[in-house]
KOLMARDREN-527268 format. One record per residue: residue number from 1; residue in one letter; x, y, z of N, C-alpha, C, O in turn. Coordinates in nm, 4 decimals. Layout:
REM KOLMARDREN-527268
NUM_a_X_Y_Z_X_Y_Z_X_Y_Z_X_Y_Z
...
This chain:
REM KOLMARDREN-527268
1_m_3.6058_15.4533_17.2423_3.5604_15.5724_17.2803_3.4947_15.5708_17.4336_3.5071_15.6693_17.5064
2_f_3.4314_15.4636_17.4719_3.3539_15.4354_17.5888_3.4240_15.3079_17.6587_3.4166_15.1971_17.6056
3_h_3.4832_15.3260_17.7642_3.5451_15.2149_17.8380_3.4267_15.1326_17.9177_3.4056_15.0124_17.9018
4_h_3.3526_15.2198_18.0073_3.2520_15.1767_18.0838_3.1547_15.2761_18.1095_3.1769_15.3949_18.0861
5_v_3.0503_15.2353_18.1551_2.9214_15.3189_18.2007_2.8892_15.2824_18.3403_2.8622_15.1672_18.3744
6_r_2.8931_15.3931_18.4271_2.8805_15.3657_18.5842_2.7684_15.4627_18.6142_2.7715_15.5798_18.5763
7_g_2.6610_15.4051_18.6895_2.5397_15.4758_18.7409_2.4457_15.4015_18.7751_2.4636_15.2803_18.7863
8_a_2.3412_15.4524_18.7955_2.1993_15.3935_18.8453_2.1267_15.3093_18.7439_2.0970_15.3640_18.6378
9_l_2.0949_15.1860_18.7623_2.0116_15.1143_18.6645_1.8738_15.1550_18.6856_1.8119_15.1400_18.7910
10_i_1.8319_15.2049_18.5842_1.6888_15.2420_18.5801_1.5945_15.1766_18.4910_1.4726_15.1915_18.5000
11_r_1.6604_15.0945_18.3936_1.5531_15.0102_18.3050_1.6340_14.8728_18.3001_1.7559_14.8894_18.3008
12_k_1.5951_14.7540_18.2957_1.6356_14.6395_18.2451_1.5694_14.5495_18.2013_1.4664_14.5181_18.2611
13_f_1.6077_14.4834_18.0876_1.5217_14.3650_18.0058_1.6460_14.2650_17.9700_1.7669_14.2826_17.9851
14_p_1.5753_14.1567_17.9187_1.6893_14.0499_17.8817_1.7775_14.0930_17.7980_1.8899_14.0432_17.8050
15_n_1.7531_14.1851_17.7083_1.8610_14.2156_17.5992_1.8859_14.3673_17.5997_1.9258_14.4234_17.4976
16_e_1.8586_14.4456_17.7341_1.8815_14.5936_17.7194_1.8746_14.6444_17.8526_1.7937_14.5964_17.9320
17_a_1.9564_14.7424_17.8866_1.9754_14.7980_18.0220_1.9827_14.9559_17.9793_2.0337_14.9958_17.8746
18_v_1.9251_15.0349_18.0748_1.9372_15.1778_18.0634_2.0151_15.2097_18.2095_1.9739_15.1656_18.3168
19_v_2.1243_15.2868_18.1960_2.2000_15.3256_18.2946_2.2123_15.4791_18.3034_2.2636_15.5377_18.2081
20_e_2.1739_15.5409_18.3985_2.1672_15.6799_18.4274_2.3047_15.7488_18.4988_2.3319_15.7357_18.6181
21_a_2.3716_15.8116_18.4177_2.5033_15.8570_18.4719_2.5161_16.0171_18.4474_2.5086_16.0565_18.3310
22_g_2.5340_16.1051_18.5458_2.5539_16.2439_18.5114_2.4402_16.3142_18.4457_2.4535_16.4162_18.3781
23_g_2.3177_16.2479_18.4718_2.2017_16.3126_18.4229_2.1563_16.2464_18.2612_2.0550_16.2719_18.1962
24_v_2.2436_16.1762_18.2350_2.2366_16.1283_18.1046_2.2006_15.9594_18.1019_2.2803_15.8816_18.1543
25_g_2.0781_15.9106_18.0385_2.0533_15.7777_18.0316_2.1114_15.7240_17.9215_2.0936_15.7706_17.8089
26_y_2.1957_15.6070_17.9502_2.2678_15.5506_17.8474_2.2087_15.4083_17.8180_2.2278_15.3187_17.9002
27_q_2.1363_15.3846_17.7016_2.0870_15.2606_17.6560_2.1815_15.1713_17.6002_2.2401_15.2084_17.4985
28_l_2.2087_15.0520_17.6519_2.3038_14.9506_17.6227_2.2362_14.8255_17.5816_2.1525_14.7749_17.6564
29_l_2.2666_14.7725_17.4683_2.2218_14.6358_17.4307_2.3062_14.5324_17.5116_2.4290_14.5410_17.5139
30_i_2.2379_14.4342_17.5784_2.3404_14.3380_17.6611_2.3272_14.1982_17.6171_2.2294_14.1771_17.5454
31_p_2.3930_14.1113_17.6400_2.3560_13.9498_17.6438_2.2716_13.9059_17.7740_2.2500_13.9802_17.8697
32_l_2.2331_13.7898_17.7631_2.1594_13.7336_17.8686_2.2310_13.7307_17.9991_2.1756_13.7625_18.1043
33_g_2.3639_13.6893_17.9900_2.4377_13.6721_18.1189_2.4607_13.8099_18.1852_2.4573_13.8283_18.3069
34_t_2.4844_13.9043_18.0922_2.4839_14.0396_18.1757_2.3476_14.0725_18.2318_2.3393_14.1278_18.3415
35_y_2.2531_14.0448_18.1698_2.1067_14.0752_18.2503_2.0825_13.9951_18.3618_2.0167_14.0440_18.4536
36_q_2.1315_13.8602_18.3719_2.1347_13.7898_18.4785_2.2290_13.8446_18.6005_2.2139_13.8109_18.7179
37_a_2.3176_13.9248_18.5580_2.4145_13.9790_18.6638_2.3721_14.1216_18.7116_2.4497_14.1799_18.7873
38_l_2.2607_14.1804_18.6759_2.2215_14.3059_18.6883_2.1883_14.3246_18.8301_2.1750_14.2190_18.8918
39_p_2.1693_14.4492_18.9071_2.1301_14.4481_19.0467_1.9979_14.4917_19.0346_1.9596_14.5065_18.9185
40_a_1.9006_14.5214_19.1429_1.7870_14.5778_19.1288_1.7832_14.7116_19.0883_1.8797_14.7858_19.1063
41_l_1.6678_14.7527_19.0289_1.6359_14.8830_18.9519_1.6652_14.9900_19.0832_1.6173_14.9765_19.1958
42_g_1.7590_15.1027_19.0369_1.7724_15.2130_19.1240_1.9125_15.1879_19.1920_1.9740_15.2764_19.2513
43_q_1.9527_15.0695_19.1786_2.1042_15.0303_19.2431_2.2087_15.0742_19.1449_2.1900_15.0833_19.0236
44_p_2.3406_15.1053_19.2197_2.4353_15.1355_19.1075_2.4970_15.0112_19.0367_2.5015_14.9056_19.0998
45_v_2.5413_15.0169_18.9182_2.5789_14.9278_18.8230_2.7028_14.9889_18.7406_2.7106_15.1066_18.7054
46_t_2.8002_14.8867_18.7152_2.8964_14.9333_18.6145_2.8860_14.8259_18.5195_2.8766_14.7068_18.5494
47_l_2.8886_14.8852_18.3764_2.9054_14.8004_18.2682_3.0199_14.8319_18.1648_3.0405_14.9451_18.1211
48_f_3.0851_14.7312_18.1337_3.2031_14.7493_18.0414_3.1257_14.7796_17.8877_3.0281_14.7154_17.8486
49_a_3.1826_14.8759_17.8214_3.1047_14.9275_17.6996_3.1780_14.9034_17.5636_3.3001_14.8976_17.5491
50_h_3.0814_14.8901_17.4650_3.1404_14.8824_17.3435_3.0602_14.9712_17.2452_2.9393_14.9485_17.2417
51_l_3.1090_15.0699_17.1640_3.0371_15.1511_17.0733_3.0368_15.0912_16.9448_3.1464_15.0614_16.8973
52_h_2.9365_15.0688_16.8814_2.9459_15.0351_16.7319_2.8865_15.1418_16.6442_2.7727_15.1880_16.6522
53_v_2.9881_15.1757_16.5535_2.9430_15.2935_16.4554_2.8962_15.2579_16.3297_2.9805_15.1975_16.2634
54_t_2.7916_15.2752_16.2767_2.7610_15.2607_16.1471_2.7268_15.4053_16.0777_2.7244_15.5102_16.1421
55_d_2.7016_15.3960_15.9418_2.6437_15.5227_15.8594_2.5330_15.5935_15.9435_2.5258_15.7153_15.9597
56_d_2.4442_15.4963_15.9970_2.3239_15.5653_16.0536_2.2923_15.5400_16.1757_2.1792_15.5666_16.2163
57_a_2.3800_15.4880_16.2504_2.3428_15.4761_16.3920_2.4771_15.4497_16.4850_2.5748_15.3825_16.4518
58_l_2.4578_15.5174_16.6058_2.5669_15.4538_16.7175_2.4980_15.3658_16.8129_2.3956_15.4117_16.8637
59_t_2.5317_15.2595_16.8432_2.5024_15.1630_16.9226_2.5846_15.1154_17.0179_2.6964_15.0701_16.9936
60_l_2.5291_15.1240_17.1410_2.6171_15.0914_17.2784_2.5771_14.9584_17.3313_2.4653_14.9226_17.3684
61_f_2.6893_14.8912_17.3280_2.6823_14.7516_17.3953_2.7283_14.7314_17.5398_2.8343_14.7868_17.5691
62_g_2.6690_14.6648_17.6297_2.7131_14.6540_17.7730_2.7424_14.5134_17.8035_2.6731_14.4240_17.7549
63_f_2.8445_14.4883_17.8840_2.8821_14.3610_17.9429_2.9077_14.3910_18.0873_2.9450_14.4996_18.1317
64_a_2.8829_14.2800_18.1565_2.8905_14.2671_18.3114_3.0537_14.2588_18.3476_3.1128_14.3162_18.4391
65_t_3.1037_14.1742_18.2521_3.2462_14.1477_18.2790_3.3522_14.1901_18.1535_3.3116_14.2005_18.0378
66_e_3.4720_14.2097_18.1861_3.5604_14.2452_18.0716_3.5770_14.1031_17.9724_3.5991_14.1129_17.8517
67_a_3.5643_13.9858_18.0349_3.5846_13.8698_17.9422_3.4559_13.8642_17.8529_3.4680_13.8146_17.7409
68_e_3.3489_13.9052_17.8883_3.2294_13.9223_17.7820_3.2663_14.0008_17.6686_3.2445_13.9672_17.5522
69_r_3.3332_14.1257_17.7116_3.3419_14.2150_17.6034_3.4819_14.1701_17.5159_3.4968_14.2071_17.3994
70_v_3.5572_14.1068_17.5692_3.6751_14.0602_17.4913_3.6195_13.9463_17.3894_3.6668_13.9370_17.2762
71_f_3.5278_13.8697_17.4306_3.5003_13.7575_17.3605_3.3720_13.8171_17.2348_3.3502_13.7630_17.1264
72_f_3.3150_13.9183_17.2803_3.2235_13.9936_17.1782_3.3198_14.0455_17.0469_3.2968_14.0346_16.9265
73_r_3.4352_14.1054_17.1165_3.5081_14.1706_17.0117_3.5926_14.0914_16.9206_3.6345_14.1252_16.8099
74_q_3.6129_13.9722_16.9890_3.6961_13.8454_16.9142_3.6000_13.8119_16.7983_3.6400_13.8101_16.6819
75_l_3.4689_13.7847_16.8337_3.3770_13.7476_16.7493_3.3377_13.8389_16.6297_3.3233_13.7885_16.5183
76_t_3.3209_13.9657_16.6493_3.2970_14.0634_16.5645_3.4229_14.1019_16.4761_3.4154_14.1345_16.3576
77_g_3.5364_14.0937_16.5479_3.6491_14.1382_16.4754_3.7331_14.0317_16.3890_3.8058_14.0728_16.2987
78_t_3.7236_13.9076_16.4148_3.7808_13.7868_16.3605_3.7009_13.7073_16.2752_3.7512_13.6471_16.1803
79_v_3.5607_13.7016_16.3059_3.4961_13.5887_16.2175_3.4073_13.6800_16.1095_3.3205_13.7623_16.1386
80_k_3.4524_13.6433_15.9811_3.3632_13.7291_15.8812_3.2289_13.6641_15.8702_3.2019_13.5444_15.8613
81_g_3.1366_13.7874_15.8732_3.0011_13.7658_15.8751_2.9060_13.7526_16.0080_2.7895_13.7152_16.0210
82_v_3.0105_13.8018_16.1071_2.9531_13.8024_16.2434_2.9480_13.9338_16.2827_3.0573_13.9846_16.3081
83_g_2.8366_14.0122_16.2961_2.8330_14.1286_16.3350_2.7698_14.1354_16.4811_2.7363_14.0322_16.5392
84_p_2.7549_14.2651_16.5391_2.7274_14.2738_16.6850_2.6046_14.1958_16.7169_2.6006_14.1218_16.8152
85_r_2.4880_14.2136_16.6221_2.3782_14.1403_16.6859_2.4057_13.9820_16.6940_2.3713_13.9253_16.7977
86_v_2.4647_13.9081_16.5926_2.5018_13.7817_16.6012_2.5864_13.7560_16.7089_2.5524_13.6595_16.7774
87_a_2.6962_13.8208_16.7461_2.7691_13.7988_16.8545_2.6957_13.8159_16.9893_2.7129_13.7227_17.0679
88_l_2.6271_13.9045_17.0255_2.5171_13.9086_17.1245_2.4414_13.7961_17.1390_2.4277_13.7403_17.2479
89_a_2.3776_13.7483_17.0098_2.3179_13.6097_17.0208_2.3958_13.5095_17.0829_2.3487_13.4390_17.1722
90_i_2.5306_13.4963_17.0354_2.6014_13.3882_17.0727_2.6313_13.4049_17.2263_2.6117_13.3111_17.3035
91_l_2.6726_13.5101_17.2631_2.7040_13.5370_17.3999_2.5695_13.4965_17.5140_2.5811_13.4632_17.6320
92_s_2.4604_13.5104_17.4444_2.3402_13.4798_17.5307_2.3092_13.3411_17.4821_2.1930_13.3045_17.5002
93_g_2.3925_13.2562_17.4232_2.3590_13.1088_17.4195_2.4014_13.0251_17.5149_2.3769_12.9048_17.5070
94_g_2.4667_13.0755_17.6116_2.5232_12.9970_17.7318_2.6639_13.0614_17.7821_2.7257_13.1534_17.7287
95_r_2.6963_12.9917_17.8939_2.8076_13.0543_17.9562_2.9200_13.0615_17.8631_2.9395_12.9805_17.7724
96_i_2.9976_13.1691_17.8922_3.1061_13.1984_17.7969_3.2212_13.0909_17.8014_3.2944_13.0753_17.7036
97_e_3.2360_13.0172_17.9164_3.3223_12.9219_17.9108_3.3013_12.7976_17.8266_3.3919_12.7345_17.7723
98_h_3.1596_12.7665_17.8212_3.1205_12.6585_17.7585_3.1155_12.6854_17.6112_3.1338_12.5926_17.5324
99_l_3.0914_12.8093_17.5691_3.0808_12.8573_17.4318_3.2267_12.8467_17.3857_3.2449_12.8013_17.2728
100_q_3.3227_12.8795_17.4521_3.4570_12.8980_17.3891_3.5162_12.7555_17.3815_3.5908_12.7200_17.2903
101_q_3.4789_12.6791_17.4805_3.5196_12.5407_17.4888_3.4610_12.4437_17.3421_3.5280_12.3727_17.2672
102_a_3.3208_12.4725_17.3390_3.2682_12.4352_17.2116_3.3482_12.4810_17.0799_3.3536_12.4051_16.9831
103_i_3.4041_12.5945_17.0789_3.4586_12.6704_16.9663_3.6005_12.5892_16.9508_3.6503_12.5659_16.8407
104_r_3.6478_12.5569_17.0516_3.8212_12.5259_17.0610_3.7943_12.3661_17.0052_3.8819_12.3171_16.9339
105_l_3.6816_12.2910_17.0355_3.6824_12.1588_16.9982_3.6051_12.1336_16.8644_3.5880_12.0211_16.8176
106_g_3.5648_12.2381_16.8134_3.4933_12.2347_16.6929_3.3594_12.1802_16.6855_3.3088_12.1145_16.5946
107_d_3.3101_12.2180_16.7958_3.1439_12.1567_16.8321_3.0480_12.2394_16.7573_2.9977_12.3350_16.8163
108_v_3.0122_12.2123_16.6209_2.9487_12.2938_16.5503_2.8052_12.2964_16.5893_2.7375_12.3980_16.5739
109_a_2.7564_12.1832_16.6410_2.6133_12.1560_16.6806_2.5860_12.2518_16.7954_2.4847_12.3216_16.7989
110_t_2.6735_12.2527_16.8827_2.6325_12.3607_16.9864_2.6041_12.5028_16.9431_2.5090_12.5695_16.9839
111_l_2.7048_12.5469_16.8478_2.6833_12.6719_16.8133_2.5609_12.7091_16.7194_2.5034_12.8179_16.7201
112_k_2.5266_12.5864_16.6278_2.4119_12.5906_16.5493_2.2868_12.5968_16.6292_2.1846_12.6454_16.5806
113_a_2.2913_12.5461_16.7586_2.1533_12.5587_16.8323_2.1323_12.6831_16.8758_2.0263_12.7059_16.9340
114_i_2.2348_12.7959_16.8553_2.1989_12.9208_16.9048_2.1138_12.9839_16.7923_2.1355_12.9594_16.6737
115_k_2.0115_13.0701_16.8372_1.9186_13.1175_16.7318_2.0099_13.2368_16.6573_2.0753_13.3215_16.7182
116_g_2.0009_13.2260_16.5319_2.0483_13.3288_16.4620_2.1875_13.2791_16.4145_2.2527_13.3542_16.3420
117_v_2.2266_13.1853_16.4419_2.3537_13.0967_16.4001_2.3438_12.9910_16.3213_2.3132_12.8823_16.3702
118_g_2.3695_13.0062_16.1786_2.3487_12.8990_16.0818_2.4799_12.8197_16.0784_2.5769_12.8546_16.1456
119_e_2.4804_12.7081_15.9955_2.5819_12.6023_15.9948_2.7085_12.6808_15.9430_2.8113_12.6846_16.0106
120_a_2.6983_12.7389_15.8295_2.8188_12.8164_15.7632_2.8902_12.9123_15.8724_3.0120_12.9175_15.8894
121_t_2.7965_12.9848_15.9411_2.8613_13.0680_16.0456_2.9263_12.9906_16.1640_3.0386_13.0180_16.2061
122_a_2.8508_12.8959_16.2127_2.9168_12.7897_16.3188_3.0458_12.7540_16.2687_3.1438_12.7677_16.3419
123_k_3.0601_12.6991_16.1242_3.2135_12.6540_16.0871_3.3041_12.7663_16.0996_3.4088_12.7557_16.1635
124_r_3.2667_12.8812_16.0374_3.3619_12.9783_16.0244_3.4177_13.0360_16.1653_3.5315_13.0822_16.1741
125_i_3.3319_13.0298_16.2701_3.3582_13.0624_16.4025_3.4690_12.9494_16.4505_3.5785_12.9827_16.4960
126_v_3.4324_12.8275_16.4367_3.5311_12.7271_16.4765_3.6800_12.7466_16.4256_3.7819_12.7433_16.4947
127_l_3.6682_12.7702_16.2736_3.7878_12.7668_16.2115_3.8907_12.9192_16.2221_4.0134_12.9221_16.2133
128_e_3.8077_13.0251_16.2410_3.8647_13.1264_16.2567_3.9073_13.1951_16.3746_4.0003_13.2757_16.3796
129_l_3.8169_13.1502_16.4913_3.8306_13.2066_16.6133_3.8847_13.0756_16.7141_3.9227_13.0969_16.8292
130_g_3.8822_12.9489_16.6581_3.9310_12.8611_16.7555_4.0510_12.8580_16.7811_4.0826_12.8269_16.8960
131_k_4.1544_12.8885_16.6841_4.2951_12.8797_16.7041_4.3387_12.9984_16.7864_4.4346_12.9933_16.8633
132_i_4.2625_13.1076_16.7667_4.3152_13.2376_16.8738_4.2748_13.1919_17.0103_4.3477_13.2248_17.1039
133_l_4.1565_13.1125_17.0364_4.1372_13.0909_17.1497_4.2325_12.9979_17.2261_4.2657_13.0131_17.3437
134_v_4.2766_12.8882_17.1343_4.3919_12.7914_17.1906_4.5149_12.8587_17.2065_4.5898_12.8232_17.2975
135_r_4.5477_12.9554_17.1273_4.6739_13.0357_17.1579_4.6674_13.1100_17.2627_4.7650_13.1315_17.3346
136_q_4.5499_13.1578_17.2827_4.5406_13.2496_17.4068_4.5392_13.1582_17.5529_4.5852_13.2000_17.6591
137_d_4.4903_13.0547_17.5372_4.5023_12.9711_17.6550_4.6547_12.9194_17.6635_4.6892_12.9045_17.7807
138_e_4.7392_12.8929_17.5840_4.8619_12.8406_17.5823_4.9530_12.9548_17.6417_5.0425_12.9307_17.7227
139_a_4.9224_13.0846_17.5939_5.0083_13.1958_17.6313_4.9732_13.2219_17.8057_5.0553_13.2461_17.8942
140_a_4.8419_13.2093_17.8163_4.8228_13.2259_17.9671_4.8710_13.1101_18.0591_4.8957_13.1302_18.1780
141_a_4.8838_12.9865_17.9995_4.9521_12.8863_18.0697_5.1006_12.8953_18.0815_5.1644_12.8261_18.1609
142_g_5.1561_12.9858_17.9973_5.3087_12.9957_17.9760_5.3608_12.8771_17.9074_5.4709_12.8338_17.9414
143_k_5.2833_12.8111_17.8001_5.3611_12.7119_17.7499_5.3325_12.7044_17.5937_5.3098_12.5996_17.5333
144_m_5.3370_12.8285_17.5385_5.3236_12.8743_17.3943_5.4162_12.7700_17.3196_5.5344_12.7806_17.3525
145_p_5.3892_12.6729_17.2277_5.4754_12.5917_17.1698_5.5562_12.6680_17.0554_5.5085_12.7539_16.9813
146_a_5.6758_12.6249_17.0550_5.7641_12.7114_16.9460_5.7606_12.6322_16.8082_5.7648_12.5096_16.7976
147_r_5.7529_12.7148_16.7153_5.7533_12.6613_16.5717_5.8741_12.5968_16.5538_5.9783_12.6467_16.5963
148_a_5.8707_12.4747_16.4862_6.0073_12.4001_16.4642_6.0672_12.4654_16.3442_5.9968_12.5153_16.2565
149_p_6.2088_12.4647_16.3404_6.2738_12.5365_16.2147_6.2404_12.4734_16.0909_6.2090_12.3547_16.1004
150_a_6.2397_12.5258_15.9747_6.1957_12.4582_15.8586_6.3033_12.3432_15.8294_6.2670_12.2496_15.7582
151_s_6.4291_12.3448_15.8786_6.4976_12.2355_15.8331_6.4939_12.1172_15.9296_6.5527_12.0129_15.9007
152_a_6.4151_12.1334_16.0618_6.4236_12.0226_16.1608_6.3066_11.9305_16.1248_6.2004_11.9873_16.0993
153_p_6.3100_11.8049_16.1192_6.1887_11.7207_16.0879_6.1025_11.7173_16.2292_6.1432_11.7172_16.3454
154_a_5.9864_11.7148_16.1827_5.8678_11.7095_16.2972_5.8914_11.5553_16.3573_5.9421_11.4583_16.3011
155_e_5.8377_11.5678_16.4889_5.8280_11.4260_16.5438_5.7461_11.3345_16.4804_5.6393_11.3779_16.4375
156_p_5.7740_11.2095_16.4638_5.6711_11.1239_16.4001_5.5352_11.1179_16.4915_5.5335_11.1416_16.6123
157_l_5.4369_11.0868_16.4227_5.3159_11.0651_16.5018_5.3141_10.8999_16.5430_5.2932_10.8113_16.4602
158_m_5.3358_10.8804_16.6638_5.3397_10.7429_16.7058_5.1961_10.6771_16.7373_5.1693_10.5591_16.7147
159_a_5.1102_10.7693_16.7917_4.9556_10.7366_16.8252_4.8893_10.8269_16.8245_4.9437_10.9367_16.8125
160_l_4.7476_10.8189_16.8368_4.6405_10.9231_16.8736_4.6862_11.0117_16.9841_4.6523_10.9757_17.0969
161_d_4.7536_11.1164_16.9740_4.7571_11.2170_17.0738_4.6337_11.3056_17.0891_4.5301_11.2927_17.0238
162_e_4.6568_11.3954_17.1817_4.5147_11.4906_17.2161_4.4819_11.5813_17.0977_4.3647_11.6071_17.0701
163_w_4.5720_11.6238_17.0363_4.5402_11.7035_16.9187_4.4729_11.6237_16.8113_4.3742_11.6722_16.7562
164_t_4.5208_11.4969_16.7742_4.4917_11.4363_16.6736_4.3330_11.3962_16.7271_4.2418_11.4168_16.6471
165_e_4.3054_11.3482_16.8403_4.1870_11.3210_16.8684_4.0617_11.4354_16.8632_3.9450_11.4204_16.8269
166_l_4.1282_11.5486_16.9109_4.0373_11.6745_16.9103_4.0013_11.7046_16.7236_3.8951_11.7488_16.6799
167_a_4.1021_11.6724_16.6555_4.1052_11.7299_16.5122_3.9996_11.6125_16.4478_3.9011_11.6518_16.3852
168_v_4.0194_11.4959_16.4623_3.9371_11.4021_16.4268_3.7646_11.4302_16.4550_3.6721_11.4180_16.3748
169_k_3.7621_11.4624_16.5664_3.6226_11.4863_16.6127_3.5762_11.6109_16.5415_3.4625_11.6198_16.4950
170_a_3.6470_11.6864_16.5355_3.6144_11.8386_16.4557_3.5928_11.8295_16.3111_3.5076_11.8961_16.2522
171_v_3.6773_11.7398_16.2511_3.6697_11.7198_16.1075_3.5425_11.6324_16.0790_3.4803_11.6522_15.9746
172_a_3.5030_11.5396_16.1650_3.3916_11.4426_16.1330_3.2585_11.5367_16.1512_3.1610_11.5235_16.0772
173_k_3.2637_11.6230_16.2463_3.1398_11.7252_16.2763_3.1308_11.8182_16.1663_3.0241_11.8335_16.1069
174_l_3.2369_11.8822_16.1346_3.2325_11.9939_16.0076_3.2054_11.9463_15.8899_3.1287_12.0123_15.8198
175_n_3.2612_11.8196_15.8375_3.2296_11.7822_15.7154_3.1309_11.6559_15.7191_3.1028_11.5921_15.6176
176_e_3.0924_11.6330_15.8186_2.9688_11.5362_15.8292_2.9991_11.4125_15.7556_2.9314_11.3710_15.6616
177_v_3.1262_11.3438_15.8127_3.1747_11.2185_15.7673_3.2077_11.1246_15.8947_3.2243_11.1614_16.0110
178_p_3.2123_11.0081_15.8476_3.2544_10.9162_15.9730_3.3935_10.9261_16.0461_3.4884_10.9804_15.9897
179_n_3.4018_10.8843_16.1454_3.5478_10.9106_16.2204_3.6517_10.8296_16.1446_3.7604_10.8873_16.1420
180_d_3.6494_10.7142_16.0831_3.7429_10.6706_15.9894_3.7884_10.7588_15.9044_3.9100_10.7768_15.8971
181_v_3.6966_10.8330_15.8211_3.7200_10.9111_15.7298_3.7906_11.0189_15.7715_3.8833_11.0589_15.7011
182_a_3.7576_11.0849_15.8953_3.8170_11.2110_15.9384_3.9572_11.1860_16.0159_4.0332_11.2757_16.0523
183_l_3.9766_11.0488_16.0341_4.0988_11.0105_16.1033_4.2115_10.9905_15.9734_4.3306_11.0150_15.9930
184_k_4.1641_10.9461_15.8462_4.2503_10.9360_15.7571_4.2828_11.0813_15.7175_4.3985_11.1155_15.6930
185_a_4.1890_11.1575_15.7123_4.2116_11.2892_15.6640_4.3214_11.3735_15.7647_4.4007_11.4551_15.7176
186_v_4.3151_11.3464_15.8873_4.3939_11.4181_15.9861_4.5277_11.3532_15.9647_4.6332_11.4165_15.9696
187_q_4.5199_11.2332_15.9424_4.6687_11.1545_15.9149_4.7451_11.2169_15.8087_4.8659_11.2400_15.8127
188_r_4.6530_11.2465_15.6979_4.7234_11.2985_15.5744_4.7806_11.4559_15.6083_4.8886_11.4983_15.5673
189_a_4.6956_11.5241_15.6825_4.7408_11.6429_15.7135_4.8803_11.6413_15.7969_4.9762_11.7140_15.7710
190_w_4.8745_11.5411_15.9066_5.0031_11.5388_15.9615_5.1270_11.4899_15.8676_5.2431_11.5231_15.8915
191_d_5.0937_11.4175_15.7720_5.1988_11.3670_15.6569_5.2406_11.5145_15.5875_5.3590_11.5450_15.5734
192_d_5.1507_11.5864_15.5534_5.1849_11.7052_15.4977_5.2941_11.8125_15.5834_5.3838_11.8810_15.5343
193_l_5.2532_11.8011_15.7256_5.3316_11.8567_15.8129_5.4749_11.8164_15.8164_5.5731_11.8891_15.8022
194_r_5.4702_11.6888_15.8377_5.5965_11.6223_15.8591_5.6743_11.6681_15.7378_5.7810_11.7274_15.7540
195_a_5.6243_11.6426_15.6121_5.7073_11.6710_15.4892_5.7455_11.8134_15.4940_5.8462_11.8414_15.4289
196_q_5.6918_11.9011_15.5517_5.7487_12.0676_15.5614_5.8407_12.0683_15.6671_5.9174_12.1645_15.6709
197_g_5.8520_11.9642_15.7722_5.9274_12.0058_15.8739_5.8695_12.0889_15.9674_5.9364_12.1675_16.0346
198_r_5.7221_12.0747_15.9787_5.6483_12.1762_16.0673_5.5684_12.0934_16.1749_5.5365_11.9748_16.1661
199_k_5.5428_12.1801_16.2779_5.4456_12.1379_16.3757_5.3175_12.2378_16.3684_5.3368_12.3573_16.3460
200_p_5.1761_12.1827_16.3893_5.0835_12.3061_16.3986_5.1049_12.3737_16.5218_5.1388_12.3198_16.6271
201_a_5.0799_12.5129_16.5002_5.0819_12.6033_16.5982_4.9570_12.5974_16.6934_4.9623_12.6530_16.8031
202_a_4.8315_12.5224_16.6471_4.7454_12.5248_16.7382_4.6566_12.4192_16.6688_4.6750_12.4006_16.5485
203_v_4.5537_12.3421_16.7398_4.4894_12.2322_16.6850_4.3927_12.2757_16.5512_4.3650_12.1998_16.4583
204_q_4.3536_12.4014_16.5636_4.2782_12.4549_16.4528_4.3417_12.4633_16.3221_4.2762_12.4588_16.2180
205_d_4.4863_12.4773_16.3267_4.5747_12.4587_16.1905_4.5753_12.3240_16.1212_4.5782_12.3039_15.9997
206_l_4.5715_12.2163_16.2404_4.5554_12.0682_16.1768_4.4133_12.0522_16.1183_4.4008_12.0096_16.0035
207_i_4.3074_12.0844_16.1920_4.1787_12.0808_16.1338_4.1658_12.1340_16.0140_4.1037_12.0749_15.9256
208_g_4.2284_12.2641_15.9934_4.1973_12.3327_15.8571_4.2759_12.2795_15.7464_4.2306_12.2986_15.6335
209_r_4.3888_12.2142_15.7593_4.4672_12.1277_15.6769_4.3911_12.0034_15.6409_4.3888_11.9725_15.5217
210_a_4.3269_11.9260_15.7304_4.2739_11.7965_15.7171_4.1305_11.8289_15.6386_4.0988_11.7519_15.5480
211_l_4.0556_11.9249_15.6662_3.9242_11.9388_15.6081_3.9110_11.8961_15.4475_3.8203_11.8202_15.4133
212_p_4.0009_11.9458_15.3565_3.9944_11.9213_15.2379_3.9939_11.7728_15.2013_3.9287_11.7241_15.1088
213_y_4.0654_11.7143_15.2756_4.0878_11.5639_15.2605_3.9794_11.4600_15.2924_3.9801_11.3402_15.2643
214_a_3.8743_11.5404_15.3655_3.7464_11.4676_15.4079_3.6320_11.4987_15.3442_3.5222_11.4702_15.3921
215_e_3.6484_11.5642_15.2229_3.5349_11.6048_15.1632_3.4797_11.4980_15.0506_3.3765_11.5221_14.9880
């Protein structure tokens, strides 16, 4: 419904901004990064907007960049249990690039350090959003891996490649097990994939398959 709000900035706080446009003052909830990018009061500003609708309220969220809004919508639309307020807290927890990298690498500790994000939520974010971010990066780089045909055997695992290393670190953190236990779990996950003649589409697929073996 709202793409953006453009007007004069008349109020600003670390979690809220009010923009007057056409005689109407729009109250927007914002992450800390957006607050830091706001101009002085009275100056023109443009915020990308997201309208959240519930049975008893209409809440408008504002973002300094389109990337912030996309990440916000990925969190609320992909991860079970993450609503707009939690997503806003996550966005306020650091630079978006650092947060996304933590999710890709299964860095649960970084996510848990954000106020309002518990361990269960942090693990869901890693598992449910991580593979989306990885595929997004691969598509942007123009090197999306093709899924191997079911009849074609996957290449044997000759050594610890980059995906294996990332998966071992993630499994060790998520299940709180030693690296050697995580490594065996990841190797079993690779064995499963080889038996099916498949390759993982993203490192999160490998992590998800290995987690049960490290319990």
